[in-house]
TIVO-2410 file (N, C-alpha, C; in nm, 3 decimals):
# residues 143
REC num residu      c1      c2      c3 atome chaine
REC   1      M  -6.341  -2.693   0.051     N      A
REC   1      M  -6.277  -2.816  -0.024    CA      A
REC   1      M  -6.143  -2.779  -0.147     C      A
REC   2      K  -6.169  -2.689  -0.214     N      A
REC   2      K  -6.057  -2.729  -0.365    CA      A
REC   2      K  -5.928  -2.679  -0.252     C      A
REC   3      H  -5.958  -2.564  -0.147     N      A
REC   3      H  -5.841  -2.485  -0.086    CA      A
REC   3      H  -5.758  -2.572   0.025     C      A
REC   4      N  -5.817  -2.650   0.033     N      A
REC   4      N  -5.724  -2.790   0.104    CA      A
REC   4      N  -5.661  -2.842  -0.037     C      A
REC   5      R  -5.703  -2.851  -0.135     N      A
REC   5      R  -5.655  -2.938  -0.240    CA      A
REC   5      R  -5.490  -2.824  -0.252     C      A
REC   6      S  -5.547  -2.701  -0.300     N      A
REC   6      S  -5.452  -2.655  -0.290    CA      A
REC   6      S  -5.350  -2.608  -0.233     C      A
REC   7      I  -5.335  -2.644  -0.069     N      A
REC   7      I  -5.276  -2.634  -0.003    CA      A
REC   7      I  -5.174  -2.760   0.038     C      A
REC   8      K  -5.248  -2.889   0.040     N      A
REC   8      K  -5.161  -3.019  -0.013    CA      A
REC   8      K  -5.077  -2.945  -0.144     C      A
REC   9      I  -5.092  -2.917  -0.269     N      A
REC   9      I  -5.072  -2.943  -0.414    CA      A
REC   9      I  -4.930  -2.856  -0.387     C      A
REC  10      A  -4.946  -2.723  -0.312     N      A
REC  10      A  -4.854  -2.630  -0.249    CA      A
REC  10      A  -4.714  -2.717  -0.199     C      A
REC  11      A  -4.787  -2.745  -0.079     N      A
REC  11      A  -4.628  -2.807   0.028    CA      A
REC  11      A  -4.586  -2.939  -0.049     C      A
REC  12      I  -4.638  -2.992  -0.192     N      A
REC  12      I  -4.537  -3.122  -0.236    CA      A
REC  12      I  -4.504  -3.041  -0.280     C      A
REC  13      L  -4.502  -2.944  -0.367     N      A
REC  13      L  -4.442  -2.856  -0.470    CA      A
REC  13      L  -4.339  -2.816  -0.427     C      A
REC  14      L  -4.389  -2.764  -0.330     N      A
REC  14      L  -4.223  -2.669  -0.217    CA      A
REC  14      L  -4.123  -2.787  -0.195     C      A
REC  15      I  -4.202  -2.924  -0.137     N      A
REC  15      I  -4.092  -3.024  -0.188    CA      A
REC  15      I  -3.981  -3.070  -0.289     C      A
REC  16      I  -4.075  -3.045  -0.359     N      A
REC  16      I  -4.023  -3.107  -0.524    CA      A
REC  16      I  -3.916  -2.997  -0.518     C      A
REC  17      N  -3.948  -2.891  -0.470     N      A
REC  17      N  -3.827  -2.735  -0.514    CA      A
REC  17      N  -3.705  -2.765  -0.453     C      A
REC  18      L  -3.734  -2.753  -0.296     N      A
REC  18      L  -3.614  -2.791  -0.221    CA      A
REC  18      L  -3.584  -2.951  -0.227     C      A
REC  19      A  -3.607  -2.990  -0.352     N      A
REC  19      A  -3.516  -3.148  -0.378    CA      A
REC  19      A  -3.419  -3.074  -0.481     C      A
REC  20      A  -3.532  -3.015  -0.564     N      A
REC  20      A  -3.419  -2.949  -0.636    CA      A
REC  20      A  -3.303  -2.888  -0.672     C      A
REC  21      T  -3.356  -2.815  -0.557     N      A
REC  21      T  -3.242  -2.668  -0.507    CA      A
REC  21      T  -3.123  -2.766  -0.466     C      A
REC  22      C  -3.090  -2.855  -0.329     N      A
REC  22      C  -2.988  -2.875  -0.317    CA      A
REC  22      C  -2.936  -2.979  -0.405     C      A
REC  23      I  -2.991  -3.092  -0.520     N      A
REC  23      I  -2.942  -3.141  -0.647    CA      A
REC  23      I  -2.892  -3.012  -0.734     C      A
REC  24      L  -2.946  -2.925  -0.731     N      A
REC  24      L  -2.843  -2.835  -0.897    CA      A
REC  24      L  -2.761  -2.736  -0.717     C      A
REC  25      G  -2.786  -2.694  -0.599     N      A
REC  25      G  -2.715  -2.599  -0.572    CA      A
REC  25      G  -2.553  -2.635  -0.530     C      A
REC  26      G  -2.530  -2.811  -0.588     N      A
REC  26      G  -2.403  -2.851  -0.583    CA      A
REC  26      G  -2.347  -2.869  -0.716     C      A
REC  27      M  -2.405  -2.767  -0.831     N      A
REC  27      M  -2.348  -2.839  -0.945    CA      A
REC  27      M  -2.262  -2.650  -0.988     C      A
REC  28      V  -2.332  -2.618  -0.865     N      A
REC  28      V  -2.200  -2.466  -0.896    CA      A
REC  28      V  -2.104  -2.424  -0.897     C      A
REC  29      F  -2.033  -2.414  -0.983     N      A
REC  29      F  -1.857  -2.391  -0.988    CA      A
REC  29      F  -1.813  -2.263  -0.953     C      A
REC  30      R  -1.691  -2.228  -0.847     N      A
REC  30      R  -1.651  -2.087  -0.816    CA      A
REC  30      R  -1.497  -2.101  -0.927     C      A
REC  31      S  -1.482  -1.971  -0.961     N      A
REC  31      S  -1.337  -1.915  -0.992    CA      A
REC  31      S  -1.312  -1.785  -0.933     C      A
REC  32      S  -1.209  -1.777  -0.990     N      A
REC  32      S  -1.163  -1.606  -0.980    CA      A
REC  32      S  -1.262  -1.533  -1.134     C      A
REC  33      H  -1.314  -1.616  -1.195     N      A
REC  33      H  -1.381  -1.545  -1.288    CA      A
REC  33      H  -1.523  -1.591  -1.297     C      A
REC  34      T  -1.591  -1.610  -1.113     N      A
REC  34      T  -1.766  -1.619  -1.096    CA      A
REC  34      T  -1.773  -1.457  -1.044     C      A
REC  35      Q  -1.896  -1.448  -1.094     N      A
REC  35      Q  -1.977  -1.328  -1.070    CA      A
REC  35      Q  -2.077  -1.351  -0.955     C      A
REC  36      T  -2.046  -1.335  -0.833     N      A
REC  36      T  -2.194  -1.396  -0.699    CA      A
REC  36      T  -2.262  -1.215  -0.727     C      A
REC  37      D  -2.364  -1.251  -0.752     N      A
REC  37      D  -2.476  -1.166  -0.729    CA      A
REC  37      D  -2.580  -1.215  -0.590     C      A
REC  38      T  -2.661  -1.110  -0.542     N      A
REC  38      T  -2.788  -1.132  -0.462    CA      A
REC  38      T  -2.896  -1.099  -0.530     C      A
REC  39      A  -2.974  -1.215  -0.538     N      A
REC  39      A  -3.139  -1.155  -0.639    CA      A
REC  39      A  -3.238  -1.224  -0.541     C      A
REC  40      I  -3.358  -1.220  -0.596     N      A
REC  40      I  -3.501  -1.214  -0.561    CA      A
REC  40      I  -3.496  -1.367  -0.696     C      A
REC  41      Q  -3.513  -1.458  -0.640     N      A
REC  41      Q  -3.593  -1.545  -0.738    CA      A
REC  41      Q  -3.698  -1.597  -0.695     C      A
REC  42      Y  -3.844  -1.563  -0.773     N      A
REC  42      Y  -3.967  -1.640  -0.775    CA      A
REC  42      Y  -3.945  -1.771  -0.854     C      A
REC  43      V  -4.020  -1.834  -0.818     N      A
REC  43      V  -4.055  -1.960  -0.838    CA      A
REC  43      V  -4.172  -2.056  -0.883     C      A
REC  44      M  -4.215  -2.046  -0.973     N      A
REC  44      M  -4.455  -2.015  -1.030    CA      A
REC  44      M  -4.401  -2.193  -1.028     C      A
REC  45      Y  -4.492  -2.225  -0.993     N      A
REC  45      Y  -4.583  -2.364  -1.011    CA      A
REC  45      Y  -4.762  -2.419  -1.111     C      A
REC  46      V  -4.702  -2.438  -1.141     N      A
REC  46      V  -4.831  -2.431  -1.295    CA      A
REC  46      V  -4.871  -2.584  -1.289     C      A
REC  47      G  -4.988  -2.616  -1.248     N      A
REC  47      G  -5.017  -2.751  -1.251    CA      A
REC  47      G  -5.161  -2.737  -1.402     C      A
REC  48      T  -5.180  -2.869  -1.424     N      A
REC  48      T  -5.196  -2.895  -1.562    CA      A
REC  48      T  -5.334  -2.939  -1.587     C      A
REC  49      N  -5.367  -3.005  -1.452     N      A
REC  49      N  -5.517  -3.022  -1.417    CA      A
REC  49      N  -5.624  -2.909  -1.441     C      A
REC  50      D  -5.719  -2.946  -1.572     N      A
REC  50      D  -5.856  -2.788  -1.513    CA      A
REC  50      D  -5.916  -2.850  -1.362     C      A
REC  51      K  -5.928  -2.688  -1.335     N      A
REC  51      K  -5.958  -2.687  -1.233    CA      A
REC  51      K  -6.105  -2.768  -1.184     C      A
REC  52      D  -6.212  -2.760  -1.351     N      A
REC  52      D  -6.316  -2.764  -1.289    CA      A
REC  52      D  -6.367  -2.961  -1.298     C      A
REC  53      T  -6.263  -3.025  -1.362     N      A
REC  53      T  -6.276  -3.137  -1.452    CA      A
REC  53      T  -6.199  -3.235  -1.316     C      A
REC  54      Y  -6.107  -3.184  -1.302     N      A
REC  54      Y  -5.958  -3.240  -1.290    CA      A
REC  54      Y  -5.930  -3.314  -1.298     C      A
REC  55      E  -5.957  -3.255  -1.461     N      A
REC  55      E  -5.851  -3.405  -1.510    CA      A
REC  55      E  -5.758  -3.309  -1.626     C      A
REC  56      Q  -5.686  -3.360  -1.702     N      A
REC  56      Q  -5.557  -3.228  -1.822    CA      A
REC  56      Q  -5.672  -3.306  -1.901     C      A
REC  57      I  -5.700  -3.135  -1.980     N      A
REC  57      I  -5.769  -3.127  -2.093    CA      A
REC  57      I  -5.670  -3.073  -2.191     C      A
REC  58      I  -5.559  -2.967  -2.172     N      A
REC  58      I  -5.448  -2.931  -2.262    CA      A
REC  58      I  -5.334  -3.035  -2.223     C      A
REC  59      P  -5.261  -3.072  -2.363     N      A
REC  59      P  -5.189  -3.142  -2.366    CA      A
REC  59      P  -5.031  -3.118  -2.273     C      A
REC  60      T  -4.974  -3.131  -2.188     N      A
REC  60      T  -4.808  -3.080  -2.172    CA      A
REC  60      T  -4.778  -3.000  -2.221     C      A
REC  61      E  -4.717  -3.058  -2.300     N      A
REC  61      E  -4.617  -2.997  -2.427    CA      A
REC  61      E  -4.665  -2.846  -2.461     C      A
REC  62      E  -4.841  -2.839  -2.499     N      A
REC  62      E  -4.875  -2.734  -2.546    CA      A
REC  62      E  -4.917  -2.677  -2.430     C      A
REC  63      A  -5.003  -2.699  -2.306     N      A
REC  63      A  -4.929  -2.621  -2.199    CA      A
REC  63      A  -4.808  -2.529  -2.167     C      A
REC  64      K  -4.717  -2.564  -2.156     N      A
REC  64      K  -4.588  -2.573  -2.158    CA      A
REC  64      K  -4.546  -2.415  -2.254     C      A
REC  65      A  -4.591  -2.450  -2.426     N      A
REC  65      A  -4.578  -2.390  -2.539    CA      A
REC  65      A  -4.623  -2.235  -2.447     C      A
REC  66      M  -4.807  -2.236  -2.391     N      A
REC  66      M  -4.866  -2.089  -2.391    CA      A
REC  66      M  -4.809  -2.043  -2.251     C      A
REC  67      I  -4.743  -2.103  -2.149     N      A
REC  67      I  -4.681  -2.063  -2.054    CA      A
REC  67      I  -4.561  -1.986  -2.148     C      A
REC  68      D  -4.504  -2.089  -2.193     N      A
REC  68      D  -4.382  -2.007  -2.269    CA      A
REC  68      D  -4.406  -1.849  -2.316     C      A
REC  69      A  -4.497  -1.868  -2.399     N      A
REC  69      A  -4.526  -1.755  -2.466    CA      A
REC  69      A  -4.618  -1.609  -2.406     C      A
REC  70      I  -4.634  -1.685  -2.263     N      A
REC  70      I  -4.691  -1.546  -2.200    CA      A
REC  70      I  -4.603  -1.501  -2.090     C      A
REC  71      C  -4.446  -1.593  -2.071     N      A
REC  71      C  -4.378  -1.525  -2.006    CA      A
REC  71      C  -4.270  -1.496  -2.066     C      A
REC  72      Y  -4.261  -1.495  -2.204     N      A
REC  72      Y  -4.219  -1.433  -2.304    CA      A
REC  72      Y  -4.247  -1.282  -2.324     C      A
REC  73      K  -4.380  -1.253  -2.269     N      A
REC  73      K  -4.477  -1.177  -2.295    CA      A
REC  73      K  -4.358  -1.070  -2.193     C      A
REC  74      Y  -4.388  -1.058  -2.108     N      A
REC  74      Y  -4.309  -0.988  -1.985    CA      A
REC  74      Y  -4.154  -0.988  -1.964     C      A
REC  75      L  -4.064  -1.078  -2.006     N      A
REC  75      L  -3.936  -1.109  -1.981    CA      A
REC  75      L  -3.869  -1.167  -2.053     C      A
REC  76      D  -3.748  -1.141  -2.070     N      A
REC  76      D  -3.617  -1.199  -2.148    CA      A
REC  76      D  -3.572  -1.366  -2.102     C      A
REC  77      G  -3.553  -1.371  -2.000     N      A
REC  77      G  -3.515  -1.509  -2.002    CA      A
REC  77      G  -3.553  -1.546  -1.844     C      A
REC  78      Y  -3.603  -1.691  -1.856     N      A
REC  78      Y  -3.690  -1.747  -1.730    CA      A
REC  78      Y  -3.622  -1.869  -1.811     C      A
REC  79      T  -3.658  -1.998  -1.704     N      A
REC  79      T  -3.625  -2.130  -1.690    CA      A
REC  79      T  -3.782  -2.245  -1.680     C      A
REC  80      L  -3.787  -2.306  -1.798     N      A
REC  80      L  -3.980  -2.378  -1.711    CA      A
REC  80      L  -3.853  -2.529  -1.710     C      A
REC  81      Q  -3.943  -2.552  -1.603     N      A
REC  81      Q  -3.904  -2.719  -1.598    CA      A
REC  81      Q  -4.037  -2.806  -1.601     C      A
REC  82      D  -4.032  -2.947  -1.639     N      A
REC  82      D  -4.134  -3.052  -1.638    CA      A
REC  82      D  -4.107  -3.074  -1.478     C      A
REC  83      A  -4.258  -3.076  -1.409     N      A
REC  83      A  -4.210  -3.188  -1.278    CA      A
REC  83      A  -4.394  -3.226  -1.188     C      A
REC  84      V  -4.424  -3.329  -1.185     N      A
REC  84      V  -4.526  -3.389  -1.126    CA      A
REC  84      V  -4.534  -3.356  -0.971     C      A
REC  85      G  -4.653  -3.338  -1.004     N      A
REC  85      G  -4.738  -3.269  -0.815    CA      A
REC  85      G  -4.811  -3.385  -0.791     C      A
REC  86      S  -4.826  -3.495  -0.636     N      A
REC  86      S  -4.873  -3.524  -0.620    CA      A
REC  86      S  -4.971  -3.504  -0.449     C      A
REC  87      W  -5.096  -3.561  -0.460     N      A
REC  87      W  -5.158  -3.507  -0.337    CA      A
REC  87      W  -5.271  -3.628  -0.361     C      A
REC  88      A  -5.325  -3.611  -0.192     N      A
REC  88      A  -5.488  -3.676  -0.206    CA      A
REC  88      A  -5.559  -3.554  -0.248     C      A
REC  89      D  -5.665  -3.577  -0.293     N      A
REC  89      D  -5.787  -3.515  -0.284    CA      A
REC  89      D  -5.875  -3.505  -0.171     C      A
REC  90      E  -5.961  -3.402  -0.189     N      A
REC  90      E  -6.120  -3.419  -0.074    CA      A
REC  90      E  -6.147  -3.537  -0.033     C      A
REC  91      T  -6.137  -3.672  -0.085     N      A
REC  91      T  -6.204  -3.749  -0.117    CA      A
REC  91      T  -6.145  -3.821  -0.034     C      A
REC  92      G  -6.003  -3.779  -0.018     N      A
REC  92      G  -5.852  -3.909  -0.017    CA      A
REC  92      G  -5.849  -3.998  -0.152     C      A
REC  93      T  -5.854  -3.960  -0.255     N      A
REC  93      T  -5.801  -3.989  -0.411    CA      A
REC  93      T  -5.671  -4.004  -0.415     C      A
REC  94      P  -5.546  -4.080  -0.458     N      A
REC  94      P  -5.447  -4.056  -0.489    CA      A
REC  94      P  -5.461  -3.946  -0.608     C      A
REC  95      T  -5.381  -3.876  -0.633     N      A
REC  95      T  -5.415  -3.779  -0.768    CA      A
REC  95      T  -5.297  -3.724  -0.776     C      A
REC  96      H  -5.219  -3.711  -0.921     N      A
REC  96      H  -5.122  -3.685  -0.982    CA      A
REC  96      H  -5.155  -3.566  -1.077     C      A
REC  97      E  -5.057  -3.423  -1.114     N      A
REC  97      E  -5.044  -3.369  -1.174    CA      A
REC  97      E  -4.956  -3.317  -1.275     C      A
REC  98      N  -4.910  -3.349  -1.354     N      A
REC  98      N  -4.779  -3.278  -1.467    CA      A
REC  98      N  -4.821  -3.123  -1.431     C      A
REC  99      T  -4.694  -3.072  -1.372     N      A
REC  99      T  -4.674  -2.984  -1.316    CA      A
REC  99      T  -4.525  -2.884  -1.405     C      A
REC 100      I  -4.598  -2.760  -1.498     N      A
REC 100      I  -4.457  -2.658  -1.469    CA      A
REC 100      I  -4.442  -2.620  -1.397     C      A
REC 101      V  -4.262  -2.544  -1.378     N      A
REC 101      V  -4.200  -2.486  -1.296    CA      A
REC 101      V  -4.149  -2.365  -1.318     C      A
REC 102      C  -4.195  -2.273  -1.317     N      A
REC 102      C  -4.114  -2.129  -1.389    CA      A
REC 102      C  -4.028  -2.088  -1.285     C      A
REC 103      Y  -3.922  -2.083  -1.317     N      A
REC 103      Y  -3.796  -1.963  -1.270    CA      A
REC 103      Y  -3.773  -1.813  -1.320     C      A
REC 104      F  -3.799  -1.762  -1.213     N      A
REC 104      F  -3.777  -1.582  -1.286    CA      A
REC 104      F  -3.672  -1.555  -1.167     C      A
REC 105      D  -3.564  -1.552  -1.233     N      A
REC 105      D  -3.407  -1.455  -1.160    CA      A
REC 105      D  -3.430  -1.307  -1.185     C      A
REC 106      D  -3.460  -1.225  -1.292     N      A
REC 106      D  -3.425  -1.139  -1.321    CA      A
REC 106      D  -3.590  -1.049  -1.287     C      A
REC 107      A  -3.668  -1.084  -1.275     N      A
REC 107      A  -3.825  -1.026  -1.238    CA      A
REC 107      A  -3.902  -0.932  -1.093     C      A
REC 108      D  -3.994  -0.851  -1.124     N      A
REC 108      D  -4.057  -0.787  -0.987    CA      A
REC 108      D  -4.157  -0.845  -0.998     C      A
REC 109      E  -4.167  -0.877  -0.897     N      A
REC 109      E  -4.300  -0.866  -0.798    CA      A
REC 109      E  -4.423  -0.905  -0.872     C      A
REC 110      K  -4.451  -0.783  -0.961     N      A
REC 110      K  -4.598  -0.722  -1.044    CA      A
REC 110      K  -4.593  -0.791  -1.164     C      A
REC 111      T  -4.444  -0.807  -1.238     N      A
REC 111      T  -4.451  -0.876  -1.327    CA      A
REC 111      T  -4.515  -1.028  -1.304     C      A
REC 112      V  -4.440  -1.065  -1.219     N      A
REC 112      V  -4.452  -1.227  -1.201    CA      A
REC 112      V  -4.591  -1.277  -1.202     C      A
REC 113      Y  -4.682  -1.143  -1.102     N      A
REC 113      Y  -4.858  -1.159  -1.044    CA      A
REC 113      Y  -4.928  -1.134  -1.170     C      A
REC 114      S  -4.868  -1.074  -1.306     N      A
REC 114      S  -4.915  -1.039  -1.414    CA      A
REC 114      S  -4.899  -1.189  -1.469     C      A
REC 115      I  -4.795  -1.218  -1.492     N      A
REC 115      I  -4.718  -1.343  -1.556    CA      A
REC 115      I  -4.843  -1.486  -1.528     C      A
REC 116      A  -4.872  -1.484  -1.390     N      A
REC 116      A  -4.945  -1.565  -1.288    CA      A
REC 116      A  -5.096  -1.571  -1.342     C      A
REC 117      D  -5.201  -1.410  -1.381     N      A
REC 117      D  -5.313  -1.389  -1.432    CA      A
REC 117      D  -5.336  -1.482  -1.535     C      A
REC 118      E  -5.262  -1.461  -1.636     N      A
REC 118      E  -5.252  -1.501  -1.785    CA      A
REC 118      E  -5.270  -1.630  -1.711     C      A
REC 119      I  -5.138  -1.650  -1.657     N      A
REC 119      I  -5.150  -1.850  -1.639    CA      A
REC 119      I  -5.270  -1.923  -1.594     C      A
REC 120      I  -5.337  -1.826  -1.539     N      A
REC 120      I  -5.438  -1.880  -1.445    CA      A
REC 120      I  -5.584  -1.911  -1.536     C      A
REC 121      K  -5.550  -1.816  -1.593     N      A
REC 121      K  -5.659  -1.787  -1.692    CA      A
REC 121      K  -5.673  -1.874  -1.807     C      A
REC 122      A  -5.574  -1.866  -1.859     N      A
REC 122      A  -5.526  -1.953  -1.999    CA      A
REC 122      A  -5.536  -2.126  -2.020     C      A
REC 123      L  -5.509  -2.187  -1.811     N      A
REC 123      L  -5.512  -2.304  -1.838    CA      A
REC 123      L  -5.628  -2.353  -1.761     C      A
REC 124      N  -5.708  -2.241  -1.678     N      A
REC 124      N  -5.786  -2.264  -1.639    CA      A
REC 124      N  -5.769  -2.359  -1.490     C      A
REC 125      Q  -5.715  -2.244  -1.440     N      A
REC 125      Q  -5.648  -2.288  -1.283    CA      A
REC 125      Q  -5.713  -2.223  -1.146     C      A
REC 126      N  -5.747  -2.279  -1.056     N      A
REC 126      N  -5.816  -2.222  -0.919    CA      A
REC 126      N  -5.658  -2.118  -0.887     C      A
REC 127      T  -5.572  -2.232  -0.856     N      A
REC 127      T  -5.427  -2.098  -0.826    CA      A
REC 127      T  -5.345  -2.175  -0.873     C      A
REC 128      V  -5.227  -2.119  -0.901     N      A
REC 128      V  -5.024  -2.165  -0.885    CA      A
REC 128      V  -4.996  -2.084  -0.740     C      A
REC 129      L  -4.857  -2.205  -0.751     N      A
REC 129      L  -4.773  -2.166  -0.661    CA      A
REC 129      L  -4.649  -2.044  -0.668     C      A
REC 130      I  -4.667  -1.977  -0.587     N      A
REC 130      I  -4.524  -1.864  -0.612    CA      A
REC 130      I  -4.456  -1.880  -0.521     C      A
REC 131      E  -4.408  -1.878  -0.501     N      A
REC 131      E  -4.211  -1.881  -0.411    CA      A
REC 131      E  -4.146  -1.779  -0.445     C      A
REC 132      K  -4.096  -1.702  -0.314     N      A
REC 132      K  -4.018  -1.587  -0.350    CA      A
REC 132      K  -3.906  -1.637  -0.195     C      A
REC 133      D  -3.785  -1.617  -0.290     N      A
REC 133      D  -3.662  -1.630  -0.193    CA      A
REC 133      D  -3.527  -1.509  -0.249     C      A
REC 134      T  -3.500  -1.539  -0.181     N      A
REC 134      T  -3.331  -1.443  -0.185    CA      A
REC 134      T  -3.224  -1.576  -0.216     C      A
REC 135      V  -3.172  -1.533  -0.326     N      A
REC 135      V  -3.071  -1.620  -0.371    CA      A
REC 135      V  -2.935  -1.603  -0.407     C      A
REC 136      N  -2.856  -1.645  -0.424     N      A
REC 136      N  -2.685  -1.626  -0.456    CA      A
REC 136      N  -2.701  -1.702  -0.604     C      A
REC 137      I  -2.678  -1.621  -0.674     N      A
REC 137      I  -2.655  -1.638  -0.833    CA      A
REC 137      I  -2.543  -1.627  -0.875     C      A
REC 138      D  -2.423  -1.706  -0.954     N      A
REC 138      D  -2.362  -1.710  -0.981    CA      A
REC 138      D  -2.322  -1.731  -1.147     C      A
REC 139      F  -2.271  -1.581  -1.171     N      A
REC 139      F  -2.222  -1.634  -1.335    CA      A
REC 139      F  -2.140  -1.675  -1.370     C      A
REC 140      Y  -2.075  -1.798  -1.455     N      A
REC 140      Y  -1.960  -1.866  -1.435    CA      A
REC 140      Y  -1.917  -1.827  -1.532     C      A
REC 141      G  -1.807  -1.812  -1.605     N      A
REC 141      G  -1.747  -1.778  -1.715    CA      A
REC 141      G  -1.619  -1.894  -1.775     C      A
REC 142      G  -1.599  -1.987  -1.667     N      A
REC 142      G  -1.513  -2.074  -1.723    CA      A
REC 142      G  -1.374  -2.027  -1.661     C      A
REC 143      K  -1.298  -2.055  -1.710     N      A
REC 143      K  -1.174  -2.071  -1.626    CA      A
REC 143      K  -1.101  -2.011  -1.739     C      A
***
């Protein structure tokens, strides 16, 4: 049953990420000063509900600070964003969960999974969702 919950969470969070990507994708400006690179981007979705109680025990800002500290041990740069995941649990009850989304543009797979291992333990999660995709990154320096 918990596996079905994780799949539903993953699907909902994927939809949130796709919507955010579409919205943010329109905000890229190009000029002769733009340096475009292709890179692997990892996106990690971390729920804040405890895996045993299905309730949020650690406040969102505290959870974000914990995630930030873990990420900073491994990487020089990343982005953290607040989101809300929603799904119907195994009993059909609508469930919402505060979620921290982590974007890693300059990381390797081993590092991302090391971060995930620490986050899962620190926040008492069953799983986190990790996406991996090839993206174009524009470093825009202005006109």
